[in-house]
KEKE-3310 file (N, C-alpha, C; in steps of 0.2 Angstrom, whole numbers, plus 5000, padded with zeros to 4 digits):
npx = (5068:5063:5054:5051:5042:5047:5037:5029:5036:5033:5024:5015:5026:5042:5048:5040:5041:5033:5028:5041:5046:5036:5038:5051:5049:5041:5051:5060:5052:5052:5065:5068:5063:5072:5073:5082:5086:5085:5083:5076:5074:5063:5063:5053:5046:5054:5061:5058:5063:5054:5048:5058:5059:5047:5050:5058:5071:5084:5082:5092:5099:5089:5085:5097:5097:5085:5091:5099:5090:5085:5096:5096:5084:5087:5097:5090:5081:5090:5095:5084:5082:5093:5091:5081:5088:5092:5104:5110:5115:5119:5121:5127:5124:5132:5148:5151:5159:5161:5148:5141:5143:5150:5141:5145:5144:5149:5153:5140:5133:5140:5137:5123:5122:5127:5117:5114:5104:5103:5102:5099:5104:5102:5097:5101:5112:5112:5104:5087:5081:5070:5067:5060:5065:5078:5076:5072:5084:5094:5088:5090:5104:5107:5102:5089:5074:5061:5052:5046:5034:5029:5014:5001:4989:4979:4985:4986:4975:4962:4960:4962:4958:4954:4948:4940:4927:4923:4934:4943:4950:4966:4971:4981:4993:5001:5017:5017:5003:5003:5011:5004:4991:4995:4996:5004:5010:5023:5037:5039:5052:5057:5047:5050:5063:5061:5053:5062:5071:5064:5059:5047:5034:5028:5014:5008:4999:5008:5004:4996:4997:5009:5007:5017:5025:5015:5012:5025:5024:5014:5001:4986:4981:4986:4994:5001:5013:5019)
npy = (5002:4987:4973:4957:4942:4925:4917:4926:4926:4914:4903:4891:4884:4884:4896:4909:4915:4926:4933:4936:4945:4955:4960:4965:4975:4984:4988:4994:5005:5013:5015:5022:5035:5039:5033:5026:5009:4995:4978:4965:4947:4933:4915:4906:4900:4890:4884:4884:4887:4882:4872:4862:4860:4854:4841:4836:4841:4850:4867:4877:4871:4870:4883:4888:4881:4888:4900:4898:4896:4909:4915:4909:4914:4927:4927:4923:4934:4944:4941:4942:4956:4961:4957:4966:4977:4983:4987:4977:4971:4956:4953:4944:4938:4928:4921:4917:4918:4914:4914:4926:4943:4946:4954:4971:4986:4998:4995:4991:5004:5011:5005:5007:5021:5023:5020:5007:4992:4985:4969:4960:4945:4929:4932:4938:4931:4922:4909:4908:4920:4930:4934:4946:4952:4953:4962:4974:4976:4978:4989:4999:4999:5004:5016:5018:5026:5021:5006:4995:4983:4970:4962:4950:4956:4971:4979:4980:4971:4967:4954:4939:4944:4936:4925:4930:4941:4952:4958:4971:4985:4993:5010:5017:5013:5012:5007:5001:4997:4987:4977:4975:4971:4960:4958:4952:4956:4959:4951:4953:4957:4963:4974:4980:4985:4994:5003:5008:5014:5023:5021:5021:5008:5002:4994:4985:4979:4969:4963:4970:4979:4993:4997:4998:5010:5019:5019:5023:5036:5041:5037:5028:5012:5007:5002:5011:5010:5018)
npz = (4892:4886:4890:4886:4886:4883:4878:4870:4858:4852:4841:4831:4832:4841:4838:4830:4814:4809:4820:4826:4816:4817:4830:4829:4819:4826:4835:4826:4822:4833:4835:4824:4827:4836:4849:4862:4864:4875:4877:4886:4886:4889:4892:4891:4880:4876:4888:4905:4922:4931:4924:4924:4938:4940:4935:4943:4944:4953:4959:4955:4945:4935:4933:4928:4915:4910:4908:4898:4888:4886:4880:4868:4862:4862:4852:4841:4840:4837:4825:4817:4818:4812:4799:4795:4795:4807:4819:4831:4847:4856:4873:4886:4903:4907:4904:4888:4876:4863:4857:4861:4867:4884:4896:4900:4908:4903:4890:4885:4886:4877:4865:4865:4865:4852:4844:4843:4846:4862:4867:4881:4888:4897:4910:4926:4928:4939:4948:4954:4952:4942:4924:4924:4935:4930:4920:4927:4934:4924:4918:4928:4929:4916:4916:4912:4906:4908:4910:4899:4898:4888:4885:4883:4885:4887:4898:4915:4925:4938:4938:4929:4913:4902:4908:4917:4914:4921:4926:4933:4924:4926:4924:4930:4943:4959:4964:4976:4976:4967:4973:4985:4981:4975:4961:4951:4939:4937:4946:4964:4967:4956:4955:4967:4964:4954:4960:4970:4962:4956:4943:4931:4926:4912:4906:4892:4877:4867:4856:4849:4834:4833:4846:4855:4851:4852:4866:4871:4867:4875:4872:4867:4874:4890:4905:4918:4930:4944)
capx = (5069:5058:5054:5047:5042:5048:5030:5027:5039:5031:5018:5014:5033:5046:5049:5035:5044:5029:5028:5047:5047:5032:5041:5057:5047:5039:5057:5062:5048:5054:5072:5068:5062:5078:5073:5087:5082:5087:5078:5077:5069:5063:5065:5048:5044:5059:5062:5057:5065:5049:5047:5063:5058:5042:5052:5062:5077:5085:5080:5097:5101:5083:5086:5103:5094:5081:5095:5102:5084:5085:5101:5093:5079:5091:5101:5085:5079:5096:5095:5078:5083:5098:5087:5077:5092:5093:5110:5109:5121:5117:5126:5125:5127:5136:5153:5150:5161:5160:5141:5139:5148:5148:5139:5149:5140:5153:5152:5133:5132:5143:5132:5117:5123:5129:5111:5113:5099:5106:5098:5102:5102:5105:5095:5106:5117:5112:5097:5082:5079:5067:5070:5058:5070:5084:5074:5073:5091:5097:5085:5093:5111:5107:5099:5083:5068:5055:5052:5039:5032:5024:5010:4995:4983:4980:4988:4985:4968:4962:4960:4964:4952:4952:4944:4935:4925:4922:4940:4944:4957:4969:4975:4987:4994:5007:5021:5014:4997:5005:5013:4999:4986:4998:4994:5009:5012:5031:5038:5040:5059:5057:5044:5054:5069:5059:5051:5068:5075:5059:5058:5040:5033:5022:5012:5004:4998:5013:5001:4993:5002:5010:5005:5023:5026:5009:5014:5031:5022:5009:4995:4984:4979:4991:4994:5007:5015:5024)
capy = (4995:4983:4966:4952:4935:4920:4915:4931:4924:4907:4902:4884:4881:4888:4903:4911:4920:4932:4936:4939:4950:4960:4963:4969:4981:4988:4991:4998:5011:5018:5017:5028:5041:5041:5030:5021:5003:4989:4972:4958:4942:4927:4909:4902:4896:4884:4881:4888:4884:4878:4865:4857:4858:4849:4835:4833:4844:4855:4873:4880:4868:4871:4890:4889:4879:4893:4906:4897:4897:4916:4917:4906:4919:4934:4927:4923:4941:4948:4939:4945:4963:4962:4956:4972:4983:4986:4985:4974:4967:4952:4953:4939:4938:4922:4920:4912:4923:4912:4915:4933:4946:4946:4961:4976:4992:5003:4993:4992:5011:5013:5002:5011:5028:5023:5018:5000:4989:4980:4963:4957:4938:4925:4934:4941:4926:4918:4906:4911:4927:4930:4939:4952:4955:4955:4968:4980:4977:4981:4996:5003:5000:5007:5023:5018:5031:5017:4998:4993:4976:4968:4956:4948:4960:4978:4982:4977:4970:4965:4947:4937:4946:4931:4920:4934:4947:4957:4960:4978:4987:4999:5014:5019:5010:5013:5001:4997:4994:4980:4973:4974:4968:4954:4958:4948:4958:4957:4948:4958:4959:4968:4980:4984:4988:4999:5008:5011:5018:5028:5019:5018:5002:5003:4987:4986:4973:4969:4960:4976:4983:5000:4999:5000:5017:5023:5019:5027:5043:5042:5036:5021:5009:5004:5003:5014:5009:5023)
capz = (4893:4884:4893:4882:4888:4877:4875:4865:4851:4849:4837:4831:4834:4846:4835:4825:4810:4808:4827:4827:4812:4819:4835:4826:4815:4831:4838:4821:4822:4839:4834:4819:4830:4841:4855:4863:4866:4878:4877:4890:4883:4893:4888:4892:4874:4876:4894:4911:4927:4935:4921:4927:4945:4940:4933:4949:4945:4958:4956:4952:4938:4931:4932:4923:4909:4908:4906:4891:4883:4885:4875:4861:4860:4860:4846:4836:4839:4834:4818:4814:4818:4807:4792:4793:4795:4814:4822:4838:4850:4862:4879:4891:4910:4908:4899:4882:4871:4856:4855:4862:4872:4891:4898:4904:4908:4899:4883:4883:4885:4871:4860:4865:4862:4845:4840:4843:4851:4866:4869:4887:4889:4903:4916:4929:4929:4945:4949:4959:4950:4935:4919:4926:4939:4926:4916:4931:4936:4919:4917:4933:4927:4910:4917:4907:4909:4909:4908:4895:4898:4883:4887:4879:4887:4886:4904:4922:4927:4944:4938:4922:4909:4898:4912:4920:4910:4925:4929:4932:4921:4930:4920:4934:4949:4962:4965:4982:4974:4963:4978:4990:4978:4972:4954:4948:4932:4938:4953:4969:4967:4950:4956:4972:4961:4950:4965:4974:4958:4953:4936:4929:4923:4907:4904:4886:4873:4862:4850:4845:4830:4834:4852:4858:4849:4855:4873:4872:4866:4880:4868:4867:4880:4894:4913:4921:4938:4946)
cpx = (5063:5059:5049:5047:5044:5042:5028:5030:5036:5024:5016:5021:5036:5046:5044:5039:5040:5029:5035:5048:5042:5035:5047:5055:5044:5045:5060:5059:5050:5061:5073:5067:5067:5077:5079:5084:5087:5082:5080:5072:5069:5064:5059:5045:5049:5060:5061:5060:5060:5047:5052:5062:5052:5044:5057:5069:5078:5084:5086:5099:5095:5084:5091:5100:5089:5085:5098:5096:5084:5090:5099:5088:5082:5094:5096:5082:5084:5096:5090:5079:5088:5095:5083:5081:5094:5100:5109:5115:5118:5123:5123:5128:5131:5141:5151:5152:5161:5153:5139:5144:5145:5146:5144:5145:5143:5152:5144:5131:5134:5139:5126:5117:5125:5123:5110:5107:5103:5101:5102:5099:5105:5102:5100:5112:5117:5105:5093:5080:5076:5070:5066:5062:5076:5082:5075:5080:5095:5095:5089:5101:5112:5104:5093:5077:5062:5056:5045:5039:5027:5021:5005:4989:4984:4984:4987:4978:4968:4962:4962:4958:4950:4947:4939:4933:4924:4928:4941:4951:4959:4973:4982:4987:5000:5011:5018:5007:4998:5007:5008:4993:4988:4995:4998:5010:5020:5032:5040:5047:5060:5053:5047:5060:5067:5056:5057:5071:5070:5059:5051:5040:5027:5020:5007:5004:5003:5010:4997:4998:5002:5009:5012:5025:5021:5011:5019:5029:5016:5002:4993:4982:4985:4990:5001:5008:5020:5023)
cpy = (4991:4976:4962:4945:4931:4918:4919:4929:4918:4908:4895:4881:4886:4895:4904:4917:4927:4936:4940:4945:4956:4964:4968:4975:4986:4992:4996:5005:5016:5020:5022:5034:5043:5038:5025:5015:4998:4984:4967:4953:4936:4921:4904:4898:4890:4880:4886:4884:4880:4872:4860:4855:4853:4842:4832:4836:4849:4862:4877:4878:4870:4879:4891:4887:4885:4899:4905:4898:4905:4918:4914:4911:4925:4933:4927:4930:4945:4947:4942:4953:4965:4961:4962:4978:4986:4983:4983:4970:4963:4952:4949:4940:4933:4922:4915:4916:4921:4913:4923:4936:4946:4953:4965:4982:4997:5001:4993:4999:5013:5011:5006:5018:5029:5021:5011:4998:4984:4975:4960:4950:4935:4928:4939:4937:4922:4915:4910:4918:4926:4935:4945:4956:4958:4962:4975:4981:4981:4988:5001:5004:5004:5014:5024:5023:5027:5010:4997:4986:4974:4962:4954:4951:4967:4982:4977:4976:4967:4957:4945:4939:4941:4926:4924:4941:4953:4960:4967:4980:4993:5003:5016:5015:5013:5007:4997:4994:4987:4975:4970:4969:4961:4953:4954:4950:4957:4955:4954:4961:4965:4975:4984:4988:4994:5005:5012:5016:5023:5027:5017:5012:5003:4996:4988:4979:4973:4966:4965:4980:4990:5002:5001:5008:5021:5024:5023:5035:5045:5041:5029:5018:5005:5005:5006:5013:5014:5025)
cpz = (4891:4887:4889:4885:4882:4874:4869:4858:4848:4845:4837:4833:4839:4844:4830:4821:4810:4815:4828:4823:4814:4825:4833:4822:4820:4834:4833:4821:4827:4838:4829:4822:4836:4848:4856:4867:4869:4878:4882:4888:4888:4889:4889:4886:4873:4882:4900:4917:4931:4931:4923:4934:4945:4938:4938:4949:4951:4955:4953:4945:4933:4929:4927:4916:4906:4905:4899:4886:4882:4880:4868:4858:4858:4854:4840:4835:4836:4827:4814:4813:4812:4800:4790:4794:4801:4816:4829:4840:4856:4867:4884:4898:4912:4903:4894:4876:4864:4853:4855:4867:4879:4892:4902:4903:4903:4892:4880:4882:4879:4865:4859:4863:4855:4841:4840:4848:4855:4869:4875:4888:4895:4909:4919:4931:4935:4945:4954:4957:4943:4930:4920:4930:4935:4922:4921:4933:4931:4917:4922:4931:4920:4910:4912:4910:4911:4907:4905:4895:4893:4885:4882:4880:4887:4892:4910:4924:4934:4944:4930:4917:4904:4901:4915:4917:4914:4928:4927:4929:4925:4925:4924:4941:4953:4963:4971:4981:4971:4968:4983:4987:4975:4965:4949:4941:4932:4945:4957:4969:4961:4952:4962:4969:4957:4955:4968:4969:4954:4945:4934:4925:4919:4905:4898:4882:4867:4856:4846:4841:4832:4841:4856:4857:4852:4863:4875:4871:4870:4877:4869:4874:4884:4901:4914:4928:4939:4953)
residu = (MET:LEU:LYS:LEU:SER:GLY:GLU:ILE:LEU:ALA:GLY:GLU:THR:ILE:PHE:SER:PRO:GLU:VAL:MET:ASN:ARG:VAL:CYS:GLN:GLU:LEU:LYS:ALA:ILE:ARG:ASP:ILE:GLY:VAL:GLN:ILE:ASN:VAL:VAL:ILE:GLY:GLY:GLY:ASN:ILE:PHE:ARG:GLY:ASN:MET:GLY:GLN:ALA:GLN:GLY:MET:ASP:ARG:ALA:THR:ALA:ASP:TYR:MET:GLY:MET:LEU:ALA:THR:VAL:MET:ASN:ALA:LEU:ALA:LEU:GLN:THR:CYS:MET:THR:ASP:ILE:GLY:LEU:ASP:ALA:ARG:VAL:MET:THR:SER:ILE:ASN:MET:ASN:GLU:ILE:ALA:GLU:THR:PHE:THR:ARG:ARG:ARG:ALA:PHE:GLU:TYR:MET:HIS:ASN:GLY:ARG:ILE:VAL:ILE:HIS:ALA:GLY:GLY:ILE:GLY:VAL:PRO:PHE:PHE:SER:THR:ASP:THR:ALA:ALA:ALA:SER:ARG:ALA:CYS:GLU:MET:ASN:CYS:GLN:ALA:ILE:PHE:LYS:GLY:THR:LYS:VAL:ASP:GLY:ILE:TYR:SER:ASP:ASP:PRO:VAL:LYS:ASN:GLU:SER:ALA:LYS:PHE:TYR:GLU:THR:LEU:THR:TYR:GLN:ASP:VAL:LEU:THR:LYS:GLU:LEU:ASN:VAL:MET:ASP:ALA:ALA:ALA:ILE:SER:LEU:ALA:LYS:GLU:ASN:LYS:ILE:PRO:VAL:VAL:VAL:PHE:ASN:ILE:LYS:ASN:PRO:GLY:GLN:LEU:ALA:LYS:ALA:ILE:CYS:GLY:GLU:GLY:LEU:TYR:THR:ILE:VAL:SER)
# end
């Protein structure tokens, strides 16, 4: 399971063609070596639930709007994948059949085992849960061996390494470490789901070319939570 934030896809505009293509090429590289891929994408480059709350919206409505933003990102990612020869399917947690298929575990398994990339959109279909939680939930449903979270830094630090040069880098952490230290790499619900189902979480820098493939092969710089 690859978890991407919506912000990763942005450049000077909502979607950066260069970034989108690079991410898709990363996925193609691991698909070519036989890795089965699921993707959960956020919507923060378009709309986040807390944006709506800040403007006076009720939380549920704002979160539903955020779910729609994830669908837009998923469709954009699917288009880019198709352009480079990858077969991908967008599956949503909310019925919108004219746009994408509604998620069913059986169909998603069928796609995955036939070599297609499954892009999960719409979070888990209800408000008050993040796309991190959606990634952990879908990873459990799809029997994923690991969750790979692509970020803008090399892994998990004790503090923001951009603001604090003395921040400590962690090569390994336990699930409980992440919760106790409030490291905020994923929300508590996501980490708890991963812990309960014994799915390791690998945090790496998606902006470094080739790092996804290296992390999957146990190489390069990353943090593993297990």
